[in-house]
Backbone as ProteinMPNN parsed JSONL, in Angstrom:
{"seq_chain_A": "MTTPRIASVVPVMASLLLLASCGDSGSDPVTPPAGLSLGSTSLTLQAGDTARVAVGGGTAPYGIRTAPSAAVAAAFLSGTTLAVAAVAPGSTSVVVEDASNPAQTATLQVTVAGQPPVSFAGQIQPIFNASCVGCHGGTAGLFLAAGQSYGSLVNVAAGTGACAGIPRVAPGNSAGSALYRRVSGTCSQRMPLGGTLAAAEIELIRRWIDEGAANN", "coords_chain_A": {"N_chain_A": [[35.64, -28.238, 48.224], [35.346, -24.644, 48.003], [35.494, -22.861, 45.972], [34.01, -23.116, 43.419], [31.401, -22.527, 44.323], [31.553, -19.817, 45.093], [32.143, -18.614, 42.64], [29.74, -19.067, 41.295], [28.038, -17.203, 42.342], [28.639, -14.736, 41.283], [27.488, -14.189, 38.619], [24.826, -13.916, 39.444], [24.794, -11.678, 41.14], [25.552, -9.742, 39.328], [23.307, -9.706, 37.692], [21.378, -8.731, 39.46], [22.341, -6.157, 39.932], [22.017, -5.085, 37.36], [19.232, -5.129, 37.085], [18.526, -3.32, 39.071], [19.542, -0.988, 38.041], [17.798, -0.542, 35.963], [15.367, -0.138, 37.094], [12.48, 1.736, 38.444], [13.31, 4.874, 39.437], [12.05, 6.746, 40.958], [9.707, 9.555, 41.032], [8.441, 10.856, 37.891], [10.366, 13.238, 35.95], [9.679, 16.727, 36.406], [8.004, 18.73, 34.093], [8.98, 21.872, 33.087], [6.986, 24.896, 33.139], [5.757, 26.516, 30.128], [7.414, 29.409, 28.817], [6.555, 32.638, 30.132], [4.699, 34.956, 28.215], [3.942, 37.805, 26.116], [1.45, 39.167, 23.94], [2.419, 41.275, 22.494], [5.429, 43.143, 22.594], [5.869, 45.812, 22.647], [4.267, 49.004, 22.512], [2.866, 51.759, 20.756], [1.109, 54.589, 21.327], [-1.514, 57.081, 21.091], [-2.314, 59.838, 23.209], [-5.066, 59.172, 25.273], [-5.825, 56.89, 23.947], [-6.565, 53.321, 24.162], [-5.14, 50.146, 24.509], [-5.056, 46.547, 24.11], [-3.402, 43.671, 25.256], [-2.543, 40.292, 24.875], [-1.858, 37.869, 27.394], [0.158, 35.038, 28.014], [1.315, 31.568, 28.477], [3.708, 30.423, 30.993], [2.614, 30.258, 34.417], [-0.64, 30.541, 35.419], [-2.44, 32.289, 38.068], [-1.959, 35.567, 36.552], [-0.137, 38.605, 37.224], [0.504, 42.149, 37.791], [3.687, 43.162, 38.112], [5.318, 45.457, 37.997], [4.028, 48.572, 37.716], [3.135, 50.971, 35.127], [4.484, 54.328, 34.655], [2.422, 56.655, 36.181], [2.01, 59.143, 35.094], [2.212, 58.793, 32.42], [0.89, 56.444, 31.461], [-1.718, 54.005, 32.221], [-2.28, 50.74, 33.589], [-4.112, 47.684, 33.446], [-4.953, 44.461, 34.524], [-6.773, 41.687, 33.572], [-7.584, 38.503, 33.962], [-6.325, 36.937, 31.233], [-5.744, 39.182, 29.81], [-4.12, 42.174, 29.237], [-4.687, 45.491, 29.694], [-3.871, 48.68, 28.468], [-3.899, 52.071, 29.051], [-3.349, 55.09, 27.495], [-2.028, 58.118, 28.754], [-0.498, 60.599, 28.697], [2.059, 62.189, 26.63], [5.149, 60.379, 26.493], [7.475, 57.858, 27.751], [7.329, 54.565, 29.061], [7.096, 51.502, 31.018], [5.617, 48.237, 31.503], [5.629, 45.568, 33.724], [4.844, 42.232, 33.76], [3.991, 39.398, 35.753], [4.042, 35.809, 36.484], [2.577, 32.997, 38.318], [4.452, 31.124, 39.028], [7.272, 29.637, 40.827], [10.56, 30.326, 41.075], [8.99, 33.451, 40.118], [8.137, 34.041, 36.696], [8.762, 36.673, 34.36], [7.573, 39.248, 32.104], [8.036, 41.95, 29.889], [6.478, 44.932, 28.811], [6.957, 47.538, 26.643], [5.957, 50.898, 26.56], [5.034, 53.602, 24.595], [3.871, 56.823, 24.474], [2.729, 58.945, 22.139], [2.894, 62.399, 21.152], [0.204, 64.612, 20.147], [-0.482, 64.872, 16.639], [0.454, 67.753, 14.672], [-1.929, 70.404, 14.145], [-3.562, 70.76, 11.058], [-3.669, 73.464, 8.878], [-4.811, 73.646, 6.289], [-6.222, 71.239, 6.162], [-7.803, 71.065, 8.492], [-8.454, 73.563, 9.705], [-9.217, 75.418, 7.66], [-11.531, 74.065, 6.587], [-13.368, 74.62, 8.665], [-13.719, 77.372, 8.421], [-14.824, 77.368, 5.848], [-17.301, 76.141, 6.278], [-18.572, 77.712, 8.211], [-17.899, 80.448, 8.167], [-17.311, 81.818, 5.729], [-19.621, 82.79, 4.625], [-20.091, 85.351, 5.61], [-17.564, 86.367, 5.508], [-16.379, 86.063, 2.995], [-15.325, 87.751, 1.164], [-15.893, 90.238, 1.87], [-16.351, 92.778, 4.431], [-13.788, 93.271, 5.222], [-12.305, 91.097, 6.013], [-11.093, 88.196, 4.801], [-11.931, 84.974, 4.426], [-12.007, 82.876, 2.688], [-10.733, 79.965, 0.976], [-7.318, 80.106, 0.104], [-7.133, 82.816, 0.602], [-7.489, 83.212, 3.283], [-5.347, 82.653, 5.141], [-3.403, 84.679, 4.699], [-4.956, 86.822, 5.445], [-5.178, 86.658, 8.12], [-2.865, 85.945, 9.821], [-0.672, 87.682, 11.807], [-1.895, 90.052, 11.143], [-3.515, 92.978, 11.999], [-6.594, 93.233, 13.788], [-9.38, 95.116, 12.619], [-11.765, 96.184, 13.587], [-14.247, 96.428, 16.259], [-14.096, 95.179, 19.706], [-11.654, 93.935, 19.752], [-10.005, 95.325, 18.105], [-6.938, 96.354, 16.713], [-5.308, 94.383, 17.875], [-3.477, 91.424, 16.9], [-5.098, 89.431, 14.439], [-4.406, 86.757, 14.268], [-1.938, 85.738, 16.357], [0.895, 84.066, 16.148], [1.52, 81.295, 18.214], [0.226, 82.365, 20.41], [-2.684, 82.132, 21.455], [-4.416, 83.357, 23.268], [-3.897, 86.005, 22.856], [-4.903, 86.502, 20.37], [-7.167, 87.775, 18.043], [-8.9, 86.194, 16.497], [-9.246, 83.728, 17.92], [-10.284, 84.765, 20.297], [-12.662, 85.896, 19.423], [-14.156, 83.672, 18.422], [-14.378, 82.189, 20.723], [-15.809, 83.781, 22.353], [-14.759, 85.78, 24.038], [-14.169, 88.3, 23.35], [-15.938, 90.826, 22.683], [-18.838, 90.381, 20.602], [-19.665, 86.966, 20.086], [-18.374, 84.988, 17.455], [-19.247, 82.636, 14.869], [-21.712, 85.016, 13.642], [-24.927, 84.779, 15.03], [-24.656, 82.175, 15.854], [-22.588, 79.467, 17.055], [-19.349, 77.975, 17.112], [-18.579, 74.462, 17.292], [-17.336, 72.988, 20.32], [-15.087, 71.373, 19.879], [-14.127, 72.404, 17.47], [-13.42, 75.002, 18.166], [-11.375, 74.373, 19.916], [-9.543, 73.215, 18.135], [-8.794, 75.492, 16.652], [-7.587, 76.984, 18.676], [-5.416, 75.251, 19.331], [-4.056, 75.195, 16.861], [-3.181, 77.857, 16.61], [-1.579, 78.129, 18.945], [0.349, 76.239, 18.405], [1.887, 77.536, 16.618], [0.697, 78.494, 14.334], [0.987, 77.47, 11.654], [1.2, 77.476, 8.049], [0.07, 75.0, 6.912]], "CA_chain_A": [[36.202, -26.93, 47.874], [34.309, -23.596, 47.958], [35.701, -21.956, 44.844], [32.892, -23.127, 42.464], [30.23, -21.862, 44.889], [31.795, -18.373, 45.028], [32.045, -18.232, 41.238], [28.356, -19.111, 40.843], [27.344, -16.036, 42.869], [28.988, -13.551, 40.496], [26.446, -13.855, 37.633], [23.601, -13.509, 40.117], [24.998, -10.311, 41.594], [25.545, -8.87, 38.135], [21.915, -9.57, 37.242], [20.695, -7.849, 40.407], [22.783, -4.786, 39.663], [21.414, -4.654, 36.107], [17.826, -4.878, 37.351], [18.432, -2.101, 39.873], [19.803, 0.174, 37.188], [16.687, -0.363, 35.046], [14.12, 0.031, 37.813], [11.903, 3.08, 38.647], [14.135, 5.589, 40.413], [11.263, 7.769, 41.642], [8.688, 10.194, 40.208], [8.901, 11.362, 36.605], [10.827, 14.631, 36.024], [8.652, 17.739, 36.208], [8.202, 19.557, 32.903], [8.791, 23.283, 33.455], [5.944, 25.562, 32.343], [6.222, 27.322, 28.998], [7.779, 30.749, 29.24], [5.551, 33.696, 30.119], [4.853, 35.765, 27.011], [2.934, 38.815, 25.811], [1.119, 39.224, 22.52], [3.26, 42.316, 21.919], [6.415, 43.61, 23.571], [5.938, 47.272, 22.621], [3.086, 49.706, 22.017], [2.936, 53.199, 20.547], [-0.27, 55.051, 21.405], [-1.81, 58.497, 21.251], [-2.975, 60.112, 24.475], [-6.487, 58.866, 25.224], [-6.044, 55.565, 23.362], [-6.423, 52.134, 24.998], [-4.779, 48.941, 23.757], [-5.12, 45.314, 24.878], [-2.35, 42.719, 24.896], [-2.78, 38.971, 25.452], [-0.814, 37.283, 28.255], [0.083, 33.587, 27.913], [2.459, 30.827, 28.964], [3.936, 30.505, 32.419], [1.614, 29.672, 35.304], [-1.664, 31.483, 35.857], [-2.877, 33.597, 37.567], [-0.94, 36.554, 36.26], [-0.247, 39.862, 37.959], [1.394, 43.237, 37.377], [4.766, 43.341, 39.079], [5.711, 46.866, 37.973], [3.052, 49.383, 36.987], [3.749, 52.052, 34.345], [4.435, 55.669, 35.235], [1.05, 57.15, 36.132], [1.964, 60.352, 34.283], [2.26, 58.413, 31.004], [-0.105, 55.418, 31.118], [-2.26, 53.166, 33.282], [-2.388, 49.351, 33.138], [-5.066, 46.861, 34.18], [-4.852, 43.066, 34.097], [-7.955, 40.89, 33.857], [-7.375, 37.182, 33.381], [-5.184, 36.852, 30.309], [-5.729, 40.401, 28.998], [-3.509, 43.364, 29.815], [-5.162, 46.714, 29.046], [-3.013, 49.837, 28.711], [-4.543, 53.324, 28.671], [-2.361, 56.161, 27.343], [-2.429, 59.33, 29.472], [0.189, 61.781, 28.179], [3.287, 61.81, 25.931], [6.271, 59.902, 27.282], [7.803, 56.438, 27.622], [7.281, 53.831, 30.323], [7.019, 50.062, 30.789], [4.791, 47.43, 32.403], [6.195, 44.232, 33.932], [3.841, 41.243, 34.166], [4.584, 38.189, 36.314], [3.13, 34.688, 36.636], [2.499, 32.463, 39.674], [5.456, 30.087, 39.265], [8.262, 29.978, 41.861], [10.435, 31.79, 41.09], [8.08, 33.997, 39.111], [8.623, 34.489, 35.401], [8.296, 38.022, 34.05], [7.598, 39.726, 30.713], [7.982, 43.413, 29.92], [5.857, 45.639, 27.696], [7.375, 48.933, 26.524], [4.835, 51.738, 26.137], [5.363, 54.955, 24.175], [2.697, 57.641, 24.176], [3.174, 60.016, 21.253], [2.132, 63.633, 21.208], [-0.769, 64.771, 19.065], [0.07, 65.454, 15.417], [0.087, 69.165, 14.56], [-3.173, 70.732, 13.442], [-3.344, 71.179, 9.679], [-4.479, 74.617, 8.501], [-5.598, 73.331, 5.097], [-7.076, 70.078, 6.355], [-8.672, 71.122, 9.668], [-8.921, 74.917, 10.025], [-9.943, 75.985, 6.524], [-12.895, 73.536, 6.512], [-14.224, 75.33, 9.629], [-14.061, 78.644, 7.781], [-15.714, 77.097, 4.718], [-18.63, 75.76, 6.732], [-19.223, 78.624, 9.158], [-17.41, 81.828, 8.176], [-17.188, 82.515, 4.444], [-20.866, 83.468, 4.276], [-19.918, 86.774, 5.948], [-16.182, 86.801, 5.274], [-15.891, 85.475, 1.763], [-14.764, 88.778, 0.296], [-16.378, 91.514, 2.38], [-16.12, 93.064, 5.851], [-12.363, 93.466, 5.498], [-11.676, 89.845, 6.442], [-11.354, 87.229, 3.736], [-11.647, 83.651, 4.968], [-12.097, 81.85, 1.65], [-9.479, 79.255, 0.718], [-6.355, 80.864, -0.68], [-7.056, 84.182, 1.109], [-7.66, 83.275, 4.731], [-4.106, 82.694, 5.912], [-2.816, 86.006, 4.576], [-5.82, 87.81, 6.092], [-5.227, 86.414, 9.555], [-1.63, 85.847, 10.598], [0.053, 88.944, 12.036], [-2.667, 91.171, 10.598], [-4.291, 93.538, 13.109], [-8.049, 93.362, 13.644], [-9.692, 96.514, 12.344], [-13.007, 96.65, 14.206], [-14.71, 95.758, 17.464], [-13.309, 95.274, 20.935], [-10.312, 93.379, 19.527], [-9.288, 96.151, 17.122], [-5.557, 96.681, 17.031], [-4.509, 93.21, 18.212], [-3.404, 90.537, 15.73], [-6.145, 88.424, 14.264], [-3.722, 85.551, 14.723], [-0.567, 85.929, 16.821], [1.42, 82.704, 16.261], [1.976, 80.894, 19.543], [-0.466, 83.104, 21.472], [-4.12, 82.156, 21.168], [-5.081, 84.321, 24.151], [-3.675, 87.333, 22.305], [-5.33, 86.477, 18.973], [-8.568, 88.17, 17.901], [-9.684, 85.093, 15.959], [-9.633, 82.82, 18.992], [-11.116, 85.468, 21.266], [-13.992, 86.086, 18.847], [-14.915, 82.417, 18.332], [-14.609, 81.677, 22.076], [-16.706, 84.699, 23.034], [-14.07, 86.591, 25.056], [-13.85, 89.611, 22.772], [-17.146, 91.352, 22.075], [-19.825, 89.383, 20.208], [-19.101, 85.698, 19.625], [-18.493, 84.642, 16.047], [-19.963, 83.372, 13.818], [-22.946, 85.693, 14.021], [-26.114, 83.941, 15.079], [-24.37, 80.787, 16.206], [-21.312, 79.22, 17.722], [-18.644, 76.791, 16.65], [-18.518, 73.355, 18.247], [-16.194, 73.084, 21.238], [-13.926, 70.73, 19.259], [-13.612, 73.314, 16.444], [-12.74, 76.092, 18.881], [-10.129, 73.814, 20.434], [-8.618, 73.091, 17.006], [-8.268, 76.827, 16.348], [-6.639, 77.32, 19.748], [-4.196, 74.464, 19.17], [-3.347, 75.638, 15.654], [-2.485, 79.128, 16.912], [-0.531, 77.905, 19.953], [1.42, 75.438, 17.788], [2.689, 78.397, 15.757], [-0.117, 78.967, 13.21], [1.675, 77.134, 10.401], [0.41, 77.398, 6.82], [0.337, 73.603, 6.535]], "C_chain_A": [[35.084, -25.925, 47.669], [34.415, -22.708, 46.745], [34.553, -21.974, 43.861], [31.675, -22.41, 42.999], [30.386, -20.357, 44.814], [31.631, -17.879, 43.597], [30.604, -18.186, 40.775], [27.565, -17.903, 41.325], [27.54, -14.82, 41.98], [27.947, -13.215, 39.443], [25.167, -13.374, 38.273], [23.693, -12.06, 40.565], [24.968, -9.342, 40.422], [24.133, -8.641, 37.638], [21.138, -8.636, 38.137], [21.064, -6.384, 40.172], [22.152, -4.242, 38.398], [19.947, -4.309, 36.308], [17.638, -3.581, 38.124], [18.621, -0.875, 39.017], [18.657, 0.451, 36.248], [15.375, -0.063, 35.763], [13.695, 1.481, 37.915], [12.677, 3.78, 39.735], [13.357, 6.648, 41.16], [10.215, 8.345, 40.706], [9.285, 10.708, 38.906], [9.392, 12.795, 36.747], [9.705, 15.602, 35.693], [8.982, 18.574, 34.979], [7.978, 21.009, 33.271], [7.718, 23.928, 32.593], [6.553, 26.343, 31.18], [6.491, 28.745, 29.465], [6.626, 31.735, 29.156], [5.78, 34.588, 28.906], [3.704, 36.747, 26.876], [2.686, 38.825, 24.306], [1.901, 40.282, 21.778], [4.236, 42.763, 22.989], [6.562, 45.129, 23.569], [4.658, 47.836, 22.024], [3.432, 51.163, 21.803], [1.505, 53.707, 20.423], [-0.333, 56.568, 21.374], [-2.494, 58.679, 22.602], [-4.477, 59.896, 24.328], [-6.8, 57.504, 24.633], [-5.928, 54.465, 24.417], [-6.116, 50.943, 24.101], [-4.822, 47.738, 24.682], [-4.105, 44.313, 24.336], [-2.636, 41.401, 25.609], [-1.576, 38.513, 26.269], [-0.966, 35.767, 28.189], [1.339, 32.926, 28.434], [2.597, 30.929, 30.47], [2.851, 29.792, 33.2], [0.634, 30.734, 35.749], [-1.91, 31.286, 37.361], [-1.705, 34.552, 37.377], [-1.184, 37.822, 37.081], [0.687, 40.902, 37.384], [2.448, 43.428, 38.459], [5.174, 44.807, 39.168], [4.732, 47.637, 37.112], [3.761, 50.467, 36.178], [3.718, 53.366, 35.118], [3.028, 56.229, 35.072], [0.92, 58.408, 35.284], [1.877, 60.038, 32.793], [1.133, 57.449, 30.633], [-0.603, 54.716, 32.369], [-2.435, 51.762, 32.724], [-3.329, 48.579, 34.059], [-4.994, 45.446, 33.626], [-6.092, 42.3, 34.543], [-7.795, 39.539, 33.177], [-6.128, 37.14, 32.522], [-5.11, 38.08, 29.395], [-5.154, 41.562, 29.788], [-3.997, 44.573, 29.028], [-4.275, 47.873, 29.457], [-3.709, 51.082, 28.18], [-3.492, 54.435, 28.653], [-2.888, 57.446, 27.979], [-1.82, 60.575, 28.845], [1.495, 61.353, 27.526], [4.417, 61.428, 26.882], [6.518, 58.434, 27.024], [7.8, 55.789, 29.001], [7.236, 52.35, 30.003], [6.12, 49.423, 31.837], [5.441, 46.06, 32.503], [5.109, 43.328, 34.483], [4.573, 40.023, 34.72], [3.542, 37.078, 36.394], [3.217, 34.16, 38.064], [3.526, 31.369, 39.943], [6.466, 30.575, 40.305], [9.623, 29.443, 41.444], [9.572, 32.284, 39.929], [8.813, 34.317, 37.817], [8.045, 35.875, 35.116], [8.383, 38.292, 32.553], [7.344, 41.222, 30.751], [7.369, 43.965, 28.644], [6.314, 47.086, 27.721], [6.218, 49.751, 25.951], [5.35, 53.139, 25.805], [4.07, 55.679, 23.833], [3.18, 58.855, 23.384], [2.319, 61.261, 21.454], [1.16, 63.717, 20.047], [-0.082, 65.329, 17.821], [-0.353, 66.911, 15.308], [-1.199, 69.357, 13.78], [-2.822, 71.236, 12.044], [-4.258, 72.364, 9.344], [-5.389, 74.268, 7.323], [-6.611, 72.223, 5.361], [-8.066, 70.185, 7.498], [-9.229, 72.521, 9.969], [-9.727, 75.513, 8.875], [-11.347, 75.387, 6.37], [-13.859, 74.175, 7.518], [-14.669, 76.657, 9.032], [-15.07, 78.409, 6.652], [-17.153, 76.856, 5.171], [-19.341, 76.861, 7.504], [-18.893, 80.101, 8.995], [-17.479, 82.557, 6.833], [-18.487, 83.171, 4.001], [-20.798, 84.955, 4.548], [-18.541, 87.287, 5.568], [-15.591, 86.134, 4.032], [-15.274, 86.483, 0.819], [-15.25, 90.154, 0.702], [-15.983, 91.657, 3.841], [-14.649, 93.154, 6.209], [-11.633, 92.234, 5.982], [-12.077, 88.764, 5.456], [-10.942, 85.838, 4.213], [-11.868, 82.529, 3.96], [-10.726, 81.195, 1.464], [-8.585, 80.063, -0.2], [-6.186, 82.298, -0.205], [-6.977, 84.24, 2.637], [-6.355, 83.429, 5.49], [-3.49, 84.088, 5.881], [-3.64, 87.088, 5.228], [-5.784, 87.715, 7.616], [-3.903, 86.595, 10.284], [-0.866, 87.162, 10.596], [-0.602, 90.144, 11.347], [-3.573, 91.681, 11.715], [-5.778, 93.57, 12.783], [-8.407, 94.832, 13.507], [-10.902, 97.041, 13.07], [-13.291, 95.898, 15.499], [-13.763, 95.892, 18.628], [-11.893, 94.738, 20.776], [-9.499, 94.204, 18.532], [-7.891, 96.481, 17.621], [-4.706, 95.503, 17.448], [-4.494, 92.266, 17.01], [-4.606, 89.602, 15.645], [-5.623, 87.053, 14.665], [-2.29, 85.924, 15.073], [0.025, 84.541, 17.036], [1.966, 82.409, 17.652], [1.225, 81.53, 20.686], [-1.955, 83.201, 21.167], [-4.849, 83.186, 22.025], [-4.939, 85.746, 23.648], [-4.074, 87.448, 20.851], [-6.823, 86.786, 18.879], [-9.428, 87.021, 17.395], [-10.168, 84.174, 17.076], [-10.556, 83.506, 19.988], [-12.527, 85.692, 20.731], [-14.789, 84.773, 18.817], [-15.187, 81.825, 19.711], [-15.467, 82.616, 22.916], [-16.067, 85.545, 24.104], [-13.675, 87.957, 24.518], [-15.069, 90.094, 21.991], [-18.064, 90.204, 21.667], [-19.156, 88.136, 19.646], [-19.363, 85.511, 18.136], [-18.548, 83.128, 15.91], [-21.277, 83.967, 14.325], [-24.126, 84.717, 13.996], [-25.858, 82.504, 15.448], [-23.063, 80.668, 16.949], [-20.66, 77.982, 17.118], [-18.736, 75.701, 17.714], [-17.268, 73.506, 19.106], [-14.932, 72.476, 20.627], [-13.311, 71.62, 18.182], [-12.869, 74.483, 17.087], [-11.399, 75.613, 19.425], [-9.105, 73.622, 19.312], [-7.989, 74.434, 16.66], [-7.255, 77.24, 17.409], [-5.323, 76.573, 19.567], [-3.392, 74.929, 17.968], [-2.566, 76.917, 15.932], [-1.326, 78.87, 17.872], [0.61, 77.042, 19.435], [2.27, 76.275, 16.832], [1.98, 78.867, 14.518], [0.58, 78.716, 11.861], [0.702, 77.112, 9.231], [0.607, 76.013, 6.223], [-0.917, 72.904, 6.024]], "O_chain_A": [[33.997, -26.286, 47.218], [33.532, -21.887, 46.499], [34.122, -20.89, 43.469], [30.97, -21.747, 42.238], [29.417, -19.669, 44.492], [31.035, -16.826, 43.373], [30.26, -17.349, 39.94], [26.511, -17.604, 40.763], [26.669, -13.951, 41.936], [27.538, -12.057, 39.357], [24.482, -12.515, 37.717], [22.745, -11.296, 40.38], [24.415, -8.247, 40.526], [23.783, -7.539, 37.214], [20.331, -7.838, 37.66], [20.211, -5.497, 40.211], [21.785, -3.068, 38.347], [19.463, -3.315, 35.768], [16.699, -2.828, 37.864], [17.966, 0.148, 39.215], [18.534, 1.575, 35.763], [14.374, 0.236, 35.113], [14.446, 2.374, 37.523], [12.695, 3.305, 40.87], [13.951, 7.395, 41.937], [9.862, 7.721, 39.705], [10.486, 10.966, 38.823], [8.878, 13.521, 37.598], [8.882, 15.341, 34.816], [10.1, 19.068, 34.836], [6.889, 21.36, 33.725], [7.552, 23.551, 31.433], [7.705, 26.773, 31.237], [5.859, 29.224, 30.406], [5.817, 31.682, 28.23], [6.918, 34.94, 28.597], [2.63, 36.549, 27.444], [3.578, 38.535, 23.508], [2.039, 40.206, 20.557], [3.9, 42.76, 24.174], [7.293, 45.681, 24.391], [4.044, 47.23, 21.146], [4.198, 51.744, 22.571], [0.774, 53.303, 19.518], [0.666, 57.251, 21.6], [-3.176, 57.774, 23.082], [-5.089, 60.378, 23.375], [-7.913, 57.004, 24.792], [-5.272, 54.65, 25.442], [-6.751, 50.754, 23.064], [-4.647, 47.874, 25.893], [-3.968, 44.133, 23.126], [-2.936, 41.388, 26.803], [-0.428, 38.739, 25.888], [-2.079, 35.252, 28.294], [2.307, 33.596, 28.792], [1.715, 31.456, 31.148], [2.24, 28.841, 32.711], [1.02, 31.716, 36.383], [-1.614, 30.211, 37.883], [-0.628, 34.38, 37.946], [-2.29, 38.069, 37.563], [1.565, 40.581, 36.582], [2.132, 43.809, 39.586], [5.355, 45.344, 40.261], [4.619, 47.384, 35.913], [4.883, 50.845, 36.515], [3.009, 53.492, 36.116], [2.499, 56.276, 33.961], [-0.171, 58.713, 34.802], [1.515, 60.9, 31.993], [0.49, 57.621, 29.598], [0.002, 54.814, 33.437], [-2.706, 51.594, 31.535], [-3.347, 48.783, 35.273], [-4.975, 45.247, 32.411], [-6.423, 42.264, 35.728], [-7.863, 39.444, 31.952], [-5.012, 37.289, 33.019], [-4.489, 38.028, 28.333], [-5.637, 41.894, 30.871], [-3.75, 44.671, 27.826], [-3.96, 48.041, 30.636], [-4.067, 51.146, 27.004], [-2.83, 54.692, 29.658], [-4.042, 57.821, 27.775], [-2.543, 61.509, 28.497], [2.002, 60.271, 27.823], [4.619, 62.055, 27.923], [5.857, 57.825, 26.183], [8.22, 56.398, 29.985], [7.327, 51.97, 28.836], [5.89, 49.982, 32.909], [5.769, 45.452, 31.484], [4.524, 43.605, 35.531], [5.638, 39.652, 34.227], [2.338, 37.332, 36.378], [3.843, 34.78, 38.924], [3.474, 30.739, 41.0], [6.518, 31.762, 40.626], [9.833, 28.231, 41.454], [9.445, 31.62, 38.9], [9.947, 34.796, 37.828], [6.956, 36.204, 35.586], [9.153, 37.658, 31.832], [6.538, 41.706, 31.546], [7.695, 43.527, 27.54], [6.09, 47.791, 28.705], [5.58, 49.345, 24.979], [6.013, 53.779, 26.621], [3.278, 55.214, 23.014], [3.939, 59.682, 23.89], [1.164, 61.177, 21.873], [1.282, 62.974, 19.073], [0.808, 66.172, 17.935], [-1.419, 67.275, 15.804], [-1.521, 68.585, 12.877], [-1.902, 72.036, 11.872], [-5.475, 72.279, 9.508], [-6.586, 74.554, 7.348], [-7.727, 72.262, 4.844], [-9.075, 69.479, 7.499], [-10.359, 72.643, 10.44], [-10.809, 76.056, 9.097], [-12.28, 76.124, 6.052], [-15.056, 74.26, 7.244], [-15.84, 77.028, 9.119], [-16.044, 79.149, 6.513], [-18.102, 77.308, 4.53], [-20.568, 76.948, 7.47], [-19.54, 80.939, 9.623], [-17.68, 83.771, 6.795], [-18.477, 84.015, 3.104], [-21.38, 85.746, 3.807], [-18.357, 88.482, 5.334], [-14.439, 85.699, 4.036], [-14.749, 86.105, -0.228], [-15.051, 91.127, -0.025], [-15.359, 90.766, 4.416], [-14.299, 93.116, 7.389], [-10.455, 92.314, 6.329], [-13.258, 88.457, 5.298], [-9.756, 85.557, 4.383], [-11.911, 81.357, 4.336], [-9.693, 81.798, 1.759], [-9.056, 80.641, -1.18], [-5.203, 82.947, -0.562], [-6.46, 85.202, 3.205], [-6.265, 84.256, 6.397], [-3.098, 84.618, 6.92], [-3.119, 88.159, 5.54], [-6.299, 88.59, 8.312], [-3.837, 87.33, 11.27], [-0.472, 87.681, 9.552], [0.065, 91.124, 11.014], [-4.317, 90.904, 12.313], [-6.178, 93.887, 11.663], [-7.831, 95.69, 14.176], [-11.061, 98.257, 13.168], [-12.67, 94.878, 15.797], [-12.765, 96.61, 18.565], [-11.021, 95.054, 21.584], [-8.397, 93.799, 18.16], [-7.688, 96.835, 18.782], [-3.48, 95.595, 17.387], [-5.407, 92.307, 16.186], [-5.063, 89.058, 16.65], [-6.32, 86.282, 15.324], [-1.522, 86.366, 14.218], [-0.313, 83.889, 18.024], [2.767, 83.169, 18.196], [1.549, 81.266, 21.844], [-2.431, 84.226, 20.679], [-5.798, 83.818, 21.56], [-5.761, 86.605, 23.969], [-3.648, 88.374, 20.16], [-7.642, 86.149, 19.542], [-10.575, 86.883, 17.819], [-11.358, 83.877, 17.169], [-11.509, 82.896, 20.473], [-13.487, 85.681, 21.5], [-15.974, 84.766, 19.152], [-16.123, 81.041, 19.867], [-15.816, 82.295, 24.052], [-16.764, 85.998, 25.012], [-12.925, 88.688, 25.165], [-15.215, 89.813, 20.801], [-18.068, 89.16, 22.319], [-18.222, 88.215, 18.848], [-20.438, 85.836, 17.631], [-17.972, 82.408, 16.725], [-21.867, 83.49, 15.295], [-24.288, 83.937, 13.057], [-26.768, 81.68, 15.362], [-22.505, 81.661, 17.416], [-21.342, 77.06, 16.671], [-18.947, 75.987, 18.892], [-16.269, 74.079, 18.672], [-13.833, 72.995, 20.826], [-12.095, 71.597, 17.993], [-11.816, 74.9, 16.605], [-10.411, 76.346, 19.401], [-7.914, 73.848, 19.527], [-6.788, 74.511, 16.402], [-6.195, 77.779, 17.09], [-4.248, 77.168, 19.638], [-2.17, 75.046, 18.051], [-1.41, 77.039, 15.528], [-0.212, 79.34, 17.639], [1.721, 77.102, 19.963], [3.262, 75.783, 16.295], [2.577, 79.574, 13.706], [0.737, 79.626, 11.046], [-0.471, 76.775, 9.393], [1.226, 75.86, 5.17], [-0.866, 71.727, 5.667]]}, "name": "protein", "num_of_chains": 1, "seq": "MTTPRIASVVPVMASLLLLASCGDSGSDPVTPPAGLSLGSTSLTLQAGDTARVAVGGGTAPYGIRTAPSAAVAAAFLSGTTLAVAAVAPGSTSVVVEDASNPAQTATLQVTVAGQPPVSFAGQIQPIFNASCVGCHGGTAGLFLAAGQSYGSLVNVAAGTGACAGIPRVAPGNSAGSALYRRVSGTCSQRMPLGGTLAAAEIELIRRWIDEGAANN"}
């Protein structure tokens, strides 16, 4: 009879199936790379500033997929460092990608803020103190000492020289202000007498007037 022989095969087949299920089914599963990341996801800068952000994760080398608006900022990527240079006020973004397939991306939001307003008390009066009050501390019809200067300048007509009759300071109009024209040398003799203000000081006076000549 053949029945016992057939029965003896069953345990053997079961063992083979068990061994097959436990054997090596191929190569080990691939571990996906860590997600691409940036050291910061947003920046707020002043025009002229440069910031650096670390790039990590994903698969190197990294690249810039989407550059920022050239009117607002510029971006440069070197190795694992993303440098962002602020150009002018506005908002934009930079998209960085890695070398994996499909590429991973990370986005950096960039905001470039406008310059803070010029302070009359903190930035303009110190110029007068250092360079002007020697001649205009209480004489010559123009008083530039602290506590007197603002009232002697804003919407007060110049009394002498080539700028006579125009406002010493016309808020919002540096080109039409005797103060700016005198310190920049476009209205008779440049002030202060015997010297000149630094270019940065002249620019502060221009900005203060064009921003509205606030008593701040």
